N, CA, C and O atoms as a GROMACS GRO file, in nm:
protein
  488
    1UNK      N    1  -2.334  -2.326  -0.821
    1UNK     CA    2  -2.243  -2.345  -0.820
    1UNK      C    3  -2.139  -2.182  -0.818
    1UNK      O    4  -2.138  -2.135  -0.932
    2UNK      N    5  -2.067  -2.104  -0.730
    2UNK     CA    6  -1.978  -2.000  -0.759
    2UNK      C    7  -1.895  -1.998  -0.896
    2UNK      O    8  -1.814  -2.084  -0.931
    3UNK      N    9  -1.929  -1.889  -0.963
    3UNK     CA   10  -1.826  -1.877  -1.099
    3UNK      C   11  -1.747  -1.766  -1.055
    3UNK      O   12  -1.798  -1.665  -1.008
    4UNK      N   13  -1.604  -1.785  -1.072
    4UNK     CA   14  -1.501  -1.722  -1.047
    4UNK      C   15  -1.421  -1.694  -1.149
    4UNK      O   16  -1.410  -1.784  -1.233
    5UNK      N   17  -1.349  -1.577  -1.169
    5UNK     CA   18  -1.278  -1.567  -1.255
    5UNK      C   19  -1.119  -1.486  -1.205
    5UNK      O   20  -1.125  -1.384  -1.137
    6UNK      N   21  -1.036  -1.521  -1.230
    6UNK     CA   22  -0.888  -1.463  -1.157
    6UNK      C   23  -0.860  -1.340  -1.257
    6UNK      O   24  -0.873  -1.340  -1.380
    7UNK      N   25  -0.811  -1.213  -1.158
    7UNK     CA   26  -0.764  -1.135  -1.224
    7UNK      C   27  -0.552  -1.162  -1.212
    7UNK      O   28  -0.483  -1.226  -1.133
    8UNK      N   29  -0.528  -1.096  -1.303
    8UNK     CA   30  -0.403  -1.150  -1.286
    8UNK      C   31  -0.294  -1.063  -1.402
    8UNK      O   32  -0.348  -0.988  -1.483
    9UNK      N   33  -0.159  -1.078  -1.404
    9UNK     CA   34  -0.067  -1.015  -1.475
    9UNK      C   35  -0.105  -0.878  -1.526
    9UNK      O   36  -0.116  -0.825  -1.636
   10UNK      N   37  -0.117  -0.849  -1.418
   10UNK     CA   38  -0.148  -0.658  -1.427
   10UNK      C   39  -0.019  -0.580  -1.506
   10UNK      O   40   0.101  -0.607  -1.500
   11UNK      N   41  -0.086  -0.478  -1.578
   11UNK     CA   42   0.010  -0.418  -1.675
   11UNK      C   43  -0.053  -0.237  -1.633
   11UNK      O   44  -0.164  -0.212  -1.587
   12UNK      N   45   0.034  -0.153  -1.658
   12UNK     CA   46   0.002   0.007  -1.647
   12UNK      C   47  -0.030   0.058  -1.836
   12UNK      O   48   0.066   0.049  -1.912
   13UNK      N   49  -0.110   0.087  -1.869
   13UNK     CA   50  -0.122   0.177  -1.962
   13UNK      C   51  -0.150   0.288  -1.949
   13UNK      O   52  -0.267   0.308  -1.920
   14UNK      N   53  -0.054   0.414  -1.964
   14UNK     CA   54  -0.117   0.529  -1.937
   14UNK      C   55  -0.127   0.543  -1.800
   14UNK      O   56  -0.030   0.528  -1.726
   15UNK      N   57  -0.283   0.582  -1.748
   15UNK     CA   58  -0.308   0.574  -1.653
   15UNK      C   59  -0.394   0.488  -1.598
   15UNK      O   60  -0.472   0.536  -1.516
   16UNK      N   61  -0.402   0.342  -1.630
   16UNK     CA   62  -0.466   0.292  -1.632
   16UNK      C   63  -0.414   0.132  -1.603
   16UNK      O   64  -0.336   0.075  -1.680
   17UNK      N   65  -0.469   0.068  -1.479
   17UNK     CA   66  -0.434  -0.056  -1.464
   17UNK      C   67  -0.524  -0.176  -1.540
   17UNK      O   68  -0.647  -0.177  -1.530
   18UNK      N   69  -0.459  -0.267  -1.609
   18UNK     CA   70  -0.522  -0.357  -1.701
   18UNK      C   71  -0.477  -0.511  -1.623
   18UNK      O   72  -0.366  -0.553  -1.590
   19UNK      N   73  -0.600  -0.566  -1.610
   19UNK     CA   74  -0.572  -0.690  -1.542
   19UNK      C   75  -0.600  -0.836  -1.671
   19UNK      O   76  -0.710  -0.847  -1.725
   20UNK      N   77  -0.500  -0.924  -1.701
   20UNK     CA   78  -0.568  -1.029  -1.793
   20UNK      C   79  -0.652  -1.112  -1.716
   20UNK      O   80  -0.620  -1.117  -1.597
   21UNK      N   81  -0.775  -1.196  -1.757
   21UNK     CA   82  -0.842  -1.225  -1.711
   21UNK      C   83  -0.822  -1.373  -1.703
   21UNK      O   84  -0.742  -1.381  -1.796
   22UNK      N   85  -0.837  -1.521  -1.652
   22UNK     CA   86  -0.823  -1.637  -1.646
   22UNK      C   87  -0.946  -1.682  -1.598
   22UNK      O   88  -0.990  -1.658  -1.486
   23UNK      N   89  -0.998  -1.744  -1.678
   23UNK     CA   90  -1.113  -1.862  -1.630
   23UNK      C   91  -1.192  -1.872  -1.777
   23UNK      O   92  -1.147  -1.827  -1.883
   24UNK      N   93  -1.316  -1.939  -1.759
   24UNK     CA   94  -1.421  -2.000  -1.833
   24UNK      C   95  -1.559  -1.883  -1.857
   24UNK      O   96  -1.644  -1.907  -1.942
   25UNK      N   97  -1.565  -1.759  -1.773
   25UNK     CA   98  -1.651  -1.703  -1.802
   25UNK      C   99  -1.623  -1.571  -1.884
   25UNK      O  100  -1.541  -1.493  -1.836
   26UNK      N  101  -1.690  -1.537  -2.018
   26UNK     CA  102  -1.675  -1.436  -2.093
   26UNK      C  103  -1.719  -1.304  -2.020
   26UNK      O  104  -1.832  -1.264  -1.990
   27UNK      N  105  -1.602  -1.251  -2.004
   27UNK     CA  106  -1.661  -1.069  -1.982
   27UNK      C  107  -1.725  -0.981  -2.063
   27UNK      O  108  -1.750  -0.867  -2.023
   28UNK      N  109  -1.760  -1.026  -2.194
   28UNK     CA  110  -1.846  -0.970  -2.273
   28UNK      C  111  -2.009  -0.951  -2.192
   28UNK      O  112  -2.082  -0.855  -2.218
   29UNK      N  113  -2.037  -1.028  -2.121
   29UNK     CA  114  -2.177  -1.022  -2.081
   29UNK      C  115  -2.182  -0.963  -1.943
   29UNK      O  116  -2.300  -0.953  -1.908
   30UNK      N  117  -2.100  -0.921  -1.854
   30UNK     CA  118  -2.089  -0.917  -1.757
   30UNK      C  119  -2.076  -0.729  -1.750
   30UNK      O  120  -2.013  -0.652  -1.823
   31UNK      N  121  -2.177  -0.698  -1.612
   31UNK     CA  122  -2.180  -0.585  -1.568
   31UNK      C  123  -2.114  -0.544  -1.455
   31UNK      O  124  -2.148  -0.601  -1.351
   32UNK      N  125  -2.033  -0.463  -1.447
   32UNK     CA  126  -1.962  -0.415  -1.304
   32UNK      C  127  -2.080  -0.354  -1.197
   32UNK      O  128  -2.161  -0.261  -1.210
   33UNK      N  129  -2.055  -0.443  -1.089
   33UNK     CA  130  -2.137  -0.383  -0.970
   33UNK      C  131  -2.081  -0.258  -0.876
   33UNK      O  132  -2.150  -0.216  -0.784
   34UNK      N  133  -1.969  -0.210  -0.902
   34UNK     CA  134  -1.915  -0.157  -0.813
   34UNK      C  135  -1.887  -0.206  -0.661
   34UNK      O  136  -1.877  -0.129  -0.566
   35UNK      N  137  -1.878  -0.317  -0.654
   35UNK     CA  138  -1.882  -0.351  -0.481
   35UNK      C  139  -1.759  -0.470  -0.503
   35UNK      O  140  -1.741  -0.541  -0.602
   36UNK      N  141  -1.689  -0.465  -0.388
   36UNK     CA  142  -1.596  -0.588  -0.355
   36UNK      C  143  -1.604  -0.615  -0.237
   36UNK      O  144  -1.656  -0.536  -0.158
   37UNK      N  145  -1.556  -0.733  -0.200
   37UNK     CA  146  -1.572  -0.823  -0.085
   37UNK      C  147  -1.421  -0.887  -0.069
   37UNK      O  148  -1.328  -0.897  -0.149
   38UNK      N  149  -1.435  -0.918   0.044
   38UNK     CA  150  -1.285  -1.009   0.061
   38UNK      C  151  -1.267  -1.165   0.077
   38UNK      O  152  -1.363  -1.212   0.137
   39UNK      N  153  -1.201  -1.230   0.052
   39UNK     CA  154  -1.248  -1.383   0.082
   39UNK      C  155  -1.069  -1.406   0.149
   39UNK      O  156  -0.957  -1.432   0.103
   40UNK      N  157  -1.130  -1.380   0.274
   40UNK     CA  158  -1.039  -1.404   0.403
   40UNK      C  159  -0.962  -1.574   0.377
   40UNK      O  160  -0.845  -1.604   0.404
   41UNK      N  161  -1.034  -1.635   0.337
   41UNK     CA  162  -0.950  -1.788   0.317
   41UNK      C  163  -0.849  -1.798   0.202
   41UNK      O  164  -0.740  -1.854   0.213
   42UNK      N  165  -0.894  -1.742   0.096
   42UNK     CA  166  -0.797  -1.741  -0.047
   42UNK      C  167  -0.723  -1.607  -0.026
   42UNK      O  168  -0.639  -1.585  -0.113
   43UNK      N  169  -0.736  -1.504   0.080
   43UNK     CA  170  -0.634  -1.380   0.087
   43UNK      C  171  -0.651  -1.347  -0.040
   43UNK      O  172  -0.563  -1.369  -0.124
   44UNK      N  173  -0.791  -1.280  -0.074
   44UNK     CA  174  -0.828  -1.204  -0.208
   44UNK      C  175  -0.886  -1.104  -0.172
   44UNK      O  176  -0.935  -1.098  -0.059
   45UNK      N  177  -0.895  -1.001  -0.259
   45UNK     CA  178  -0.992  -0.884  -0.278
   45UNK      C  179  -1.060  -0.936  -0.396
   45UNK      O  180  -1.003  -0.978  -0.496
   46UNK      N  181  -1.217  -0.929  -0.374
   46UNK     CA  182  -1.286  -0.993  -0.513
   46UNK      C  183  -1.369  -0.886  -0.544
   46UNK      O  184  -1.404  -0.815  -0.450
   47UNK      N  185  -1.401  -0.863  -0.634
   47UNK     CA  186  -1.465  -0.765  -0.716
   47UNK      C  187  -1.596  -0.841  -0.787
   47UNK      O  188  -1.578  -0.949  -0.843
   48UNK      N  189  -1.706  -0.791  -0.783
   48UNK     CA  190  -1.819  -0.855  -0.778
   48UNK      C  191  -1.885  -0.765  -0.940
   48UNK      O  192  -1.904  -0.644  -0.952
   49UNK      N  193  -1.904  -0.859  -1.029
   49UNK     CA  194  -1.987  -0.867  -1.161
   49UNK      C  195  -2.074  -0.945  -1.167
   49UNK      O  196  -2.079  -1.047  -1.099
   50UNK      N  197  -2.174  -0.903  -1.266
   50UNK     CA  198  -2.299  -0.983  -1.263
   50UNK      C  199  -2.354  -0.969  -1.411
   50UNK      O  200  -2.358  -0.860  -1.469
   51UNK      N  201  -2.402  -1.110  -1.478
   51UNK     CA  202  -2.446  -1.106  -1.586
   51UNK      C  203  -2.629  -1.158  -1.515
   51UNK      O  204  -2.664  -1.174  -1.398
   52UNK      N  205  -2.719  -1.174  -1.658
   52UNK     CA  206  -2.838  -1.174  -1.626
   52UNK      C  207  -2.882  -1.263  -1.494
   52UNK      O  208  -2.972  -1.213  -1.426
   53UNK      N  209  -2.836  -1.372  -1.455
   53UNK     CA  210  -2.850  -1.486  -1.370
   53UNK      C  211  -2.772  -1.474  -1.238
   53UNK      O  212  -2.827  -1.529  -1.143
   54UNK      N  213  -2.648  -1.409  -1.212
   54UNK     CA  214  -2.586  -1.417  -1.142
   54UNK      C  215  -2.474  -1.333  -1.130
   54UNK      O  216  -2.441  -1.248  -1.213
   55UNK      N  217  -2.399  -1.365  -0.992
   55UNK     CA  218  -2.299  -1.262  -0.975
   55UNK      C  219  -2.155  -1.323  -1.024
   55UNK      O  220  -2.142  -1.436  -0.976
   56UNK      N  221  -2.079  -1.297  -1.079
   56UNK     CA  222  -1.931  -1.344  -1.102
   56UNK      C  223  -1.844  -1.273  -0.992
   56UNK      O  224  -1.872  -1.160  -0.953
   57UNK      N  225  -1.724  -1.354  -0.938
   57UNK     CA  226  -1.631  -1.325  -0.844
   57UNK      C  227  -1.509  -1.304  -0.927
   57UNK      O  228  -1.455  -1.398  -0.986
   58UNK      N  229  -1.471  -1.196  -0.932
   58UNK     CA  230  -1.312  -1.154  -1.002
   58UNK      C  231  -1.242  -1.172  -0.901
   58UNK      O  232  -1.266  -1.086  -0.817
   59UNK      N  233  -1.142  -1.268  -0.859
   59UNK     CA  234  -1.032  -1.295  -0.749
   59UNK      C  235  -0.899  -1.176  -0.793
   59UNK      O  236  -0.867  -1.165  -0.911
   60UNK      N  237  -0.846  -1.114  -0.712
   60UNK     CA  238  -0.727  -1.028  -0.710
   60UNK      C  239  -0.657  -1.107  -0.588
   60UNK      O  240  -0.703  -1.108  -0.474
   61UNK      N  241  -0.534  -1.176  -0.629
   61UNK     CA  242  -0.461  -1.255  -0.535
   61UNK      C  243  -0.336  -1.113  -0.498
   61UNK      O  244  -0.290  -1.013  -0.552
   62UNK      N  245  -0.329  -1.178  -0.390
   62UNK     CA  246  -0.180  -1.091  -0.317
   62UNK      C  247  -0.075  -1.050  -0.397
   62UNK      O  248  -0.034  -0.934  -0.391
   63UNK      N  249  -0.026  -1.136  -0.474
   63UNK     CA  250   0.037  -1.126  -0.594
   63UNK      C  251   0.060  -1.023  -0.687
   63UNK      O  252   0.157  -1.008  -0.762
   64UNK      N  253  -0.084  -0.923  -0.666
   64UNK     CA  254  -0.143  -0.840  -0.786
   64UNK      C  255  -0.136  -0.705  -0.681
   64UNK      O  256  -0.159  -0.592  -0.724
   65UNK      N  257  -0.105  -0.727  -0.557
   65UNK     CA  258  -0.176  -0.616  -0.477
   65UNK      C  259  -0.083  -0.466  -0.496
   65UNK      O  260  -0.124  -0.350  -0.482
   66UNK      N  261   0.053  -0.514  -0.531
   66UNK     CA  262   0.119  -0.414  -0.551
   66UNK      C  263   0.098  -0.308  -0.605
   66UNK      O  264   0.115  -0.197  -0.554
   67UNK      N  265   0.042  -0.344  -0.762
   67UNK     CA  266  -0.038  -0.256  -0.875
   67UNK      C  267  -0.171  -0.181  -0.809
   67UNK      O  268  -0.205  -0.063  -0.817
   68UNK      N  269  -0.231  -0.291  -0.743
   68UNK     CA  270  -0.367  -0.231  -0.672
   68UNK      C  271  -0.361  -0.128  -0.592
   68UNK      O  272  -0.447  -0.040  -0.586
   69UNK      N  273  -0.245  -0.132  -0.517
   69UNK     CA  274  -0.220  -0.009  -0.406
   69UNK      C  275  -0.161   0.110  -0.478
   69UNK      O  276  -0.185   0.220  -0.427
   70UNK      N  277  -0.076   0.106  -0.601
   70UNK     CA  278  -0.098   0.205  -0.714
   70UNK      C  279  -0.190   0.235  -0.741
   70UNK      O  280  -0.231   0.339  -0.691
   71UNK      N  281  -0.266   0.173  -0.823
   71UNK     CA  282  -0.401   0.233  -0.870
   71UNK      C  283  -0.478   0.325  -0.766
   71UNK      O  284  -0.524   0.432  -0.808
   72UNK      N  285  -0.495   0.289  -0.625
   72UNK     CA  286  -0.561   0.312  -0.508
   72UNK      C  287  -0.491   0.470  -0.542
   72UNK      O  288  -0.550   0.555  -0.608
   73UNK      N  289  -0.346   0.490  -0.481
   73UNK     CA  290  -0.288   0.599  -0.479
   73UNK      C  291  -0.324   0.696  -0.574
   73UNK      O  292  -0.351   0.809  -0.535
   74UNK      N  293  -0.327   0.667  -0.702
   74UNK     CA  294  -0.316   0.736  -0.848
   74UNK      C  295  -0.482   0.764  -0.821
   74UNK      O  296  -0.532   0.874  -0.846
   75UNK      N  297  -0.542   0.676  -0.779
   75UNK     CA  298  -0.724   0.690  -0.788
   75UNK      C  299  -0.715   0.637  -0.964
   75UNK      O  300  -0.788   0.697  -1.042
   76UNK      N  301  -0.648   0.555  -1.003
   76UNK     CA  302  -0.632   0.516  -1.169
   76UNK      C  303  -0.754   0.443  -1.194
   76UNK      O  304  -0.807   0.407  -1.089
   77UNK      N  305  -0.813   0.409  -1.297
   77UNK     CA  306  -0.881   0.338  -1.364
   77UNK      C  307  -0.830   0.227  -1.382
   77UNK      O  308  -0.719   0.216  -1.434
   78UNK      N  309  -0.905   0.123  -1.342
   78UNK     CA  310  -0.865  -0.051  -1.362
   78UNK      C  311  -1.002  -0.101  -1.439
   78UNK      O  312  -1.123  -0.082  -1.427
   79UNK      N  313  -0.898  -0.190  -1.540
   79UNK     CA  314  -1.001  -0.274  -1.654
   79UNK      C  315  -0.972  -0.442  -1.630
   79UNK      O  316  -0.874  -0.489  -1.573
   80UNK      N  317  -1.057  -0.500  -1.676
   80UNK     CA  318  -1.018  -0.655  -1.668
   80UNK      C  319  -1.039  -0.693  -1.846
   80UNK      O  320  -1.145  -0.665  -1.903
   81UNK      N  321  -0.956  -0.739  -1.899
   81UNK     CA  322  -0.906  -0.773  -2.003
   81UNK      C  323  -0.908  -0.894  -2.077
   81UNK      O  324  -0.824  -0.977  -2.041
   82UNK      N  325  -0.979  -0.925  -2.168
   82UNK     CA  326  -0.963  -1.092  -2.211
   82UNK      C  327  -1.006  -1.072  -2.339
   82UNK      O  328  -1.108  -1.010  -2.366
   83UNK      N  329  -0.928  -1.125  -2.426
   83UNK     CA  330  -0.912  -1.103  -2.605
   83UNK      C  331  -0.927  -0.962  -2.598
   83UNK      O  332  -0.861  -0.881  -2.533
   84UNK      N  333  -1.049  -0.941  -2.693
   84UNK     CA  334  -1.086  -0.782  -2.734
   84UNK      C  335  -1.169  -0.704  -2.642
   84UNK      O  336  -1.191  -0.583  -2.656
   85UNK      N  337  -1.226  -0.798  -2.522
   85UNK     CA  338  -1.345  -0.750  -2.482
   85UNK      C  339  -1.259  -0.676  -2.348
   85UNK      O  340  -1.151  -0.727  -2.321
   86UNK      N  341  -1.306  -0.551  -2.258
   86UNK     CA  342  -1.255  -0.507  -2.177
   86UNK      C  343  -1.398  -0.460  -2.060
   86UNK      O  344  -1.503  -0.413  -2.103
   87UNK      N  345  -1.372  -0.483  -1.926
   87UNK     CA  346  -1.466  -0.469  -1.837
   87UNK      C  347  -1.426  -0.347  -1.748
   87UNK      O  348  -1.332  -0.366  -1.670
   88UNK      N  349  -1.481  -0.233  -1.749
   88UNK     CA  350  -1.453  -0.124  -1.644
   88UNK      C  351  -1.479  -0.183  -1.496
   88UNK      O  352  -1.576  -0.255  -1.474
   89UNK      N  353  -1.398  -0.154  -1.412
   89UNK     CA  354  -1.398  -0.191  -1.282
   89UNK      C  355  -1.447  -0.050  -1.194
   89UNK      O  356  -1.375   0.028  -1.131
   90UNK      N  357  -1.558  -0.047  -1.208
   90UNK     CA  358  -1.631   0.059  -1.181
   90UNK      C  359  -1.639   0.066  -1.001
   90UNK      O  360  -1.669  -0.036  -0.940
   91UNK      N  361  -1.607   0.202  -0.925
   91UNK     CA  362  -1.602   0.209  -0.764
   91UNK      C  363  -1.493   0.155  -0.718
   91UNK      O  364  -1.484   0.180  -0.597
   92UNK      N  365  -1.357   0.056  -0.781
   92UNK     CA  366  -1.309  -0.052  -0.720
   92UNK      C  367  -1.202   0.022  -0.609
   92UNK      O  368  -1.160  -0.019  -0.501
   93UNK      N  369  -1.173   0.176  -0.698
   93UNK     CA  370  -1.024   0.241  -0.605
   93UNK      C  371  -1.145   0.243  -0.449
   93UNK      O  372  -1.116   0.190  -0.342
   94UNK      N  373  -1.241   0.297  -0.471
   94UNK     CA  374  -1.357   0.369  -0.353
   94UNK      C  375  -1.357   0.216  -0.240
   94UNK      O  376  -1.306   0.204  -0.128
   95UNK      N  377  -1.419   0.136  -0.304
   95UNK     CA  378  -1.438   0.029  -0.248
   95UNK      C  379  -1.311  -0.076  -0.174
   95UNK      O  380  -1.322  -0.142  -0.071
   96UNK      N  381  -1.216  -0.068  -0.246
   96UNK     CA  382  -1.085  -0.129  -0.220
   96UNK      C  383  -1.028  -0.011  -0.070
   96UNK      O  384  -0.990  -0.053   0.040
   97UNK      N  385  -1.035   0.118  -0.105
   97UNK     CA  386  -1.022   0.212   0.015
   97UNK      C  387  -1.097   0.176   0.133
   97UNK      O  388  -1.036   0.198   0.237
   98UNK      N  389  -1.188   0.137   0.143
   98UNK     CA  390  -1.307   0.110   0.256
   98UNK      C  391  -1.251  -0.014   0.285
   98UNK      O  392  -1.200  -0.044   0.394
   99UNK      N  393  -1.261  -0.094   0.176
   99UNK     CA  394  -1.217  -0.252   0.248
   99UNK      C  395  -1.074  -0.232   0.343
   99UNK      O  396  -1.074  -0.275   0.458
  100UNK      N  397  -0.956  -0.165   0.287
  100UNK     CA  398  -0.836  -0.165   0.365
  100UNK      C  399  -0.860  -0.119   0.495
  100UNK      O  400  -0.828  -0.187   0.592
  101UNK      N  401  -0.928   0.023   0.508
  101UNK     CA  402  -0.961   0.078   0.621
  101UNK      C  403  -1.032  -0.006   0.728
  101UNK      O  404  -0.995   0.014   0.844
  102UNK      N  405  -1.139  -0.110   0.705
  102UNK     CA  406  -1.193  -0.204   0.765
  102UNK      C  407  -1.112  -0.291   0.823
  102UNK      O  408  -1.109  -0.302   0.945
  103UNK      N  409  -1.027  -0.373   0.732
  103UNK     CA  410  -0.940  -0.479   0.765
  103UNK      C  411  -0.818  -0.421   0.854
  103UNK      O  412  -0.775  -0.493   0.944
  104UNK      N  413  -0.774  -0.323   0.838
  104UNK     CA  414  -0.654  -0.256   0.953
  104UNK      C  415  -0.712  -0.290   1.081
  104UNK      O  416  -0.807  -0.244   1.144
  105UNK      N  417  -0.610  -0.403   1.108
  105UNK     CA  418  -0.613  -0.426   1.291
  105UNK      C  419  -0.749  -0.523   1.347
  105UNK      O  420  -0.783  -0.554   1.461
  106UNK      N  421  -0.805  -0.551   1.224
  106UNK     CA  422  -0.971  -0.622   1.275
  106UNK      C  423  -0.942  -0.783   1.226
  106UNK      O  424  -0.948  -0.838   1.116
  107UNK      N  425  -0.905  -0.835   1.367
  107UNK     CA  426  -0.888  -0.975   1.341
  107UNK      C  427  -1.012  -1.067   1.303
  107UNK      O  428  -1.001  -1.187   1.275
  108UNK      N  429  -1.118  -1.003   1.306
  108UNK     CA  430  -1.225  -1.043   1.205
  108UNK      C  431  -1.180  -1.153   1.097
  108UNK      O  432  -1.214  -1.270   1.084
  109UNK      N  433  -1.083  -1.064   1.018
  109UNK     CA  434  -1.050  -1.101   0.864
  109UNK      C  435  -0.967  -1.224   0.908
  109UNK      O  436  -0.922  -1.303   0.825
  110UNK      N  437  -0.955  -1.232   0.993
  110UNK     CA  438  -0.792  -1.315   0.984
  110UNK      C  439  -0.659  -1.303   1.015
  110UNK      O  440  -0.599  -1.272   0.912
  111UNK      N  441  -0.592  -1.312   1.100
  111UNK     CA  442  -0.455  -1.277   1.132
  111UNK      C  443  -0.345  -1.249   0.997
  111UNK      O  444  -0.274  -1.150   0.979
  112UNK      N  445  -0.356  -1.370   0.915
  112UNK     CA  446  -0.256  -1.374   0.795
  112UNK      C  447  -0.329  -1.282   0.704
  112UNK      O  448  -0.253  -1.248   0.613
  113UNK      N  449  -0.464  -1.220   0.691
  113UNK     CA  450  -0.500  -1.149   0.574
  113UNK      C  451  -0.467  -1.001   0.622
  113UNK      O  452  -0.436  -0.905   0.552
  114UNK      N  453  -0.483  -1.008   0.760
  114UNK     CA  454  -0.456  -0.842   0.810
  114UNK      C  455  -0.317  -0.808   0.768
  114UNK      O  456  -0.293  -0.703   0.708
  115UNK      N  457  -0.204  -0.917   0.806
  115UNK     CA  458  -0.083  -0.826   0.839
  115UNK      C  459  -0.048  -0.822   0.666
  115UNK      O  460   0.005  -0.725   0.612
  116UNK      N  461  -0.090  -0.944   0.595
  116UNK     CA  462  -0.069  -0.932   0.442
  116UNK      C  463  -0.097  -0.776   0.398
  116UNK      O  464  -0.011  -0.703   0.349
  117UNK      N  465  -0.252  -0.734   0.427
  117UNK     CA  466  -0.306  -0.617   0.356
  117UNK      C  467  -0.228  -0.490   0.446
  117UNK      O  468  -0.221  -0.381   0.388
  118UNK      N  469  -0.187  -0.497   0.545
  118UNK     CA  470  -0.130  -0.393   0.624
  118UNK      C  471   0.009  -0.396   0.549
  118UNK      O  472   0.019  -0.295   0.480
  119UNK      N  473   0.106  -0.468   0.540
  119UNK     CA  474   0.244  -0.449   0.482
  119UNK      C  475   0.234  -0.397   0.315
  119UNK      O  476   0.324  -0.350   0.247
  120UNK      N  477   0.091  -0.423   0.277
  120UNK     CA  478   0.117  -0.367   0.151
  120UNK      C  479   0.049  -0.222   0.131
  120UNK      O  480   0.104  -0.122   0.085
  121UNK      N  481  -0.094  -0.235   0.180
  121UNK     CA  482  -0.157  -0.098   0.157
  121UNK      C  483  -0.154   0.012   0.280
  121UNK      O  484  -0.225   0.112   0.280
  122UNK      N  485  -0.046  -0.027   0.399
  122UNK     CA  486  -0.033   0.081   0.476
  122UNK      C  487   0.100   0.140   0.544
  122UNK      O  488   0.095   0.241   0.614
   0.00000   0.00000   0.00000
């Protein structure tokens, strides 16, 4: 079964975007992969992290995209925060930029997702 975490309640601290983590997996054991995918059905960007055995999917839903867009514009560092633990999301702005370019006008992602991404990121 796929293990997921939700990144939410984003806040800015200096030039860093911080997301609170919701879910049952500890981020202490995770390693960032520097890769993102899109979940068209859930209308979410998904950052991939891994532990020794499997990928963990960190979902970023539409209500957080405005801050994510600002992080992209500023080329800011982005972190997932859970208690005293933090996970730097390596290469997230580069991956996000690539995905947004691919989603623009691309009906393969579904009209709803394309419309949402274009309205916030373009």
